[in-house]
C-alpha positions as CSV (number, residue, x, y, z in Angstrom):
1,M,-7.2,-7.9,1.5
2,D,-5.9,-4.6,0.3
3,L,-2.1,-4.8,0.0
4,G,0.4,-2.0,0.0
5,F,4.1,-1.5,0.9
6,R,6.2,1.1,2.6
7,I,8.6,3.6,0.9
8,S,10.8,6.4,2.1
9,D,11.8,7.8,-1.3
10,N,10.8,7.5,-5.0
11,S,13.5,4.9,-6.0
12,Y,11.2,2.0,-7.0
13,F,7.6,2.4,-6.0
14,Q,6.4,2.8,-9.6
15,Q,7.7,-0.7,-10.4
16,F,5.0,-2.4,-8.3
17,D,1.4,-2.6,-9.4
18,L,-0.1,-2.2,-5.9
19,G,-2.7,0.5,-5.1
20,M,-1.4,1.7,-1.8
21,V,1.8,2.8,-0.2
22,Q,2.9,3.9,3.3
23,I,5.3,6.9,3.2
24,S,7.6,6.4,6.2
25,V,9.6,9.4,7.3
26,W,12.1,9.7,10.2
27,H,11.6,13.4,10.9
28,Q,14.9,15.1,11.6
29,R,14.5,18.6,10.2
30,D,11.7,20.9,9.0
31,E,12.9,20.4,5.4
32,D,11.7,16.8,5.6
33,V,8.1,18.0,5.3
34,D,8.8,19.6,1.9
35,R,10.6,16.4,0.8
36,I,7.6,14.3,1.7
37,K,5.2,16.7,0.1
38,K,7.1,16.3,-3.2
39,L,7.1,12.5,-2.8
40,A,3.4,12.4,-2.0
41,K,2.7,14.3,-5.2
42,E,4.7,11.7,-7.2
43,V,2.7,8.9,-5.5
44,K,-0.6,10.6,-6.1
45,A,0.3,11.1,-9.8
46,T,0.5,7.3,-10.2
47,G,-3.0,6.8,-8.8
48,K,-1.8,5.1,-5.7
49,R,-3.5,5.9,-2.3
50,F,-1.1,6.6,0.6
51,V,-0.7,7.0,4.3
52,I,2.1,8.9,6.0
53,H,4.0,7.4,9.0
54,P,6.2,10.0,10.7
55,F,8.4,9.2,13.7
56,G,10.7,11.3,15.7
57,L,7.7,13.6,16.6
58,Y,6.2,13.0,20.0
59,L,2.5,13.4,20.8
60,S,3.0,13.1,24.6
61,E,5.5,15.9,24.8
62,T,4.6,18.4,27.6
63,R,7.4,20.9,27.3
64,V,5.7,23.9,25.7
65,E,8.1,24.8,22.9
66,F,8.9,21.2,22.0
67,R,5.2,20.3,22.0
68,K,4.3,23.3,19.8
69,H,7.0,22.4,17.2
70,Y,6.1,18.7,17.2
71,L,2.4,19.4,16.7
72,E,3.1,21.9,14.0
73,M,5.1,19.3,12.1
74,L,2.5,16.6,12.6
75,K,-0.2,18.9,11.3
76,R,1.8,19.7,8.2
77,Y,2.2,16.0,7.5
78,A,-1.6,15.5,8.2
79,R,-2.4,18.1,5.5
80,I,-0.3,16.2,3.0
81,T,-1.6,12.7,3.5
82,D,-4.3,11.0,1.6
83,L,-5.8,8.1,3.7
84,G,-4.5,9.2,7.1
85,M,-1.5,9.1,9.4
86,I,0.1,6.2,11.4
87,V,1.8,7.1,14.7
88,H,3.4,5.0,17.4
89,D,2.3,4.4,20.9
90,E,4.5,6.2,23.5
91,T,5.8,5.8,27.0
92,V,7.3,8.3,29.5
93,P,11.1,7.7,29.5
94,G,12.2,6.3,32.8
95,L,8.7,6.1,34.1
96,G,6.9,3.6,31.9
97,P,3.4,3.7,30.5
98,L,1.8,7.1,29.8
99,Q,0.0,8.5,32.8
100,G,-1.3,11.8,34.0
101,K,-0.2,14.9,32.1
102,W,1.6,12.8,29.4
103,S,-1.5,10.6,28.7
104,H,-3.6,13.7,28.5
105,A,-1.1,15.4,26.1
106,Y,-1.1,12.3,23.8
107,S,-4.9,12.2,23.6
108,E,-5.1,15.9,23.0
109,A,-2.5,15.7,20.2
110,V,-4.4,12.8,18.5
111,A,-7.6,14.8,18.7
112,E,-5.9,17.8,17.1
113,I,-4.5,15.8,14.2
114,E,-7.9,14.0,13.7
115,K,-9.4,17.4,12.9
116,I,-7.3,17.1,9.7
117,C,-7.0,13.4,8.9
118,P,-7.6,9.9,10.4
119,V,-5.0,8.7,12.9
120,S,-4.1,5.1,13.4
121,I,-1.9,4.0,16.4
122,E,0.7,1.2,16.0
123,N,2.4,-1.0,18.6
124,G,5.8,0.5,18.2
125,T,7.1,1.2,21.7
126,D,5.4,-0.8,24.5
127,C,4.0,-3.9,23.0
128,P,3.1,-5.6,26.4
129,G,0.9,-2.6,27.3
130,I,-0.5,-1.9,23.9
131,V,-4.1,-3.3,24.4
132,S,-4.6,-0.9,27.3
133,F,-3.0,1.9,25.3
134,W,-5.3,1.2,22.3
135,K,-8.4,1.2,24.6
136,T,-7.4,4.6,26.0
137,H,-6.2,6.4,22.9
138,A,-7.1,4.8,19.6
139,R,-10.1,5.1,17.2
140,S,-8.0,3.2,14.7
141,L,-5.2,0.8,15.2
142,V,-2.2,-0.9,13.4
143,F,-1.2,-4.4,14.4
144,D,2.5,-4.8,13.7
145,I,3.2,-8.5,13.7
146,G,7.0,-8.3,13.8
147,H,7.1,-5.8,16.7
148,F,5.1,-8.2,18.9
149,E,7.4,-11.1,18.0
150,V,10.5,-9.1,18.8
151,A,8.9,-8.2,22.1
152,G,8.6,-12.0,22.8
153,M,4.8,-11.9,22.7
154,D,2.4,-14.5,21.3
155,C,0.4,-12.7,18.6
156,H,-2.5,-15.1,18.9
157,A,-2.8,-14.3,22.6
158,V,-2.8,-10.6,21.7
159,M,-5.6,-11.2,19.2
160,D,-7.6,-13.1,21.8
161,N,-7.2,-10.1,24.1
162,M,-8.3,-7.8,21.3
163,V,-11.4,-9.8,20.7
164,A,-12.2,-9.8,24.5
165,E,-11.8,-6.0,24.6
166,D,-13.9,-5.4,21.4
167,L,-10.9,-3.9,19.6
168,I,-11.1,-5.9,16.4
169,A,-13.4,-3.4,14.8
170,K,-10.8,-0.7,15.2
171,L,-8.1,-2.7,13.3
172,D,-7.5,-0.9,10.0
173,Y,-3.9,-1.7,9.1
174,I,-1.5,-4.7,9.5
175,H,2.2,-4.2,9.3
176,L,3.8,-7.3,7.8
177,H,7.5,-8.3,8.0
178,R,9.5,-11.2,9.3
179,M,11.5,-11.5,12.5
180,G,15.0,-12.8,11.7
181,E,18.4,-12.8,13.2
182,M,20.3,-9.6,14.2
183,R,21.9,-7.9,11.2
184,P,25.4,-6.5,11.3
185,R,25.4,-2.9,12.5
186,I,21.6,-2.8,12.7
187,L,20.3,-3.5,16.2
188,V,16.9,-4.8,15.1
189,C,15.8,-8.3,14.1
190,D,12.5,-7.5,12.4
191,H,11.6,-6.0,9.1
192,W,13.1,-9.0,7.3
193,P,11.5,-10.2,4.0
194,L,8.9,-13.0,4.1
195,V,9.9,-16.6,3.3
196,E,7.8,-19.6,2.6
197,G,6.3,-21.1,5.7
198,C,7.2,-18.3,8.1
199,P,5.0,-17.9,11.1
200,E,4.0,-14.4,10.2
201,L,1.8,-15.7,7.4
202,E,-0.3,-17.8,9.8
203,I,-0.7,-14.8,12.0
204,L,-1.7,-12.7,9.0
205,K,-4.3,-15.3,8.0
206,R,-6.0,-15.2,11.4
207,L,-5.9,-11.4,11.5
208,L,-7.7,-11.3,8.2
209,E,-10.2,-13.8,9.3
210,L,-11.0,-11.5,12.2
211,K,-11.0,-8.3,10.1
212,P,-11.2,-9.1,6.3
213,D,-11.1,-5.5,5.2
214,A,-7.8,-4.6,7.1
215,Q,-5.2,-3.1,4.8
216,V,-1.8,-5.0,4.8
217,I,1.4,-3.0,4.5
218,L,4.6,-4.9,3.7
219,E,7.3,-3.2,5.8
220,V,10.4,-4.5,4.0
221,D,13.0,-2.4,2.5
222,G,14.6,-2.7,-0.9
223,E,13.2,-3.7,-4.3
224,E,14.5,-7.3,-4.2
225,N,13.2,-7.9,-0.7
226,L,9.8,-6.4,-1.6
227,R,9.5,-8.5,-4.7
228,S,10.4,-11.8,-3.0
229,S,7.9,-11.0,-0.2
230,L,5.2,-10.4,-2.7
231,E,5.9,-13.7,-4.4
232,V,5.6,-15.5,-1.1
233,L,2.2,-13.8,-0.4
């Protein structure tokens, strides 16, 4: 098992002796690309490998000017990254799963980015439909344990489905974090630190039995939470 962790800035990543990080970026303005480029140089200088995980840029966008801008930004991140890029699955707001021109736009965008770097697709939007989405759009996939749990899904049933659909070979990354209670002012109940005996560890164990070379990324925030999660692992 290769183990890494996510960061969004340079505040503490040098304090952990792990060989890989995920640089997560909520893209809000063009200047974010330059900020991430500087952070990536700092990470590279320590000898750590890294993936970039941008969100806020939509691959299924069909409006010409928006699409042009999103693809330009995604390609700029692709040129910065080391190991590749992680993106989310997408839906059509108000219509559900990608279909027609939106599905084509997503596939076309992935193909454009893959000319620059590998692209891995995470279950971040429509977990109940993700296996079909992966079959249609993914060469590489990311299994986010916590997102499935928050969606009320049985991760073992998802894994069974992946085996049946011959998707296990495409599993390259696992996002690991715990589902907990709703936090004040934060309308999410995942991305909590690991604790002894939490069910996410059993799910991780089976995923690694299915794909021993998958890279595990701890998606918990804050130095203390990361340190305690590593101790549990």
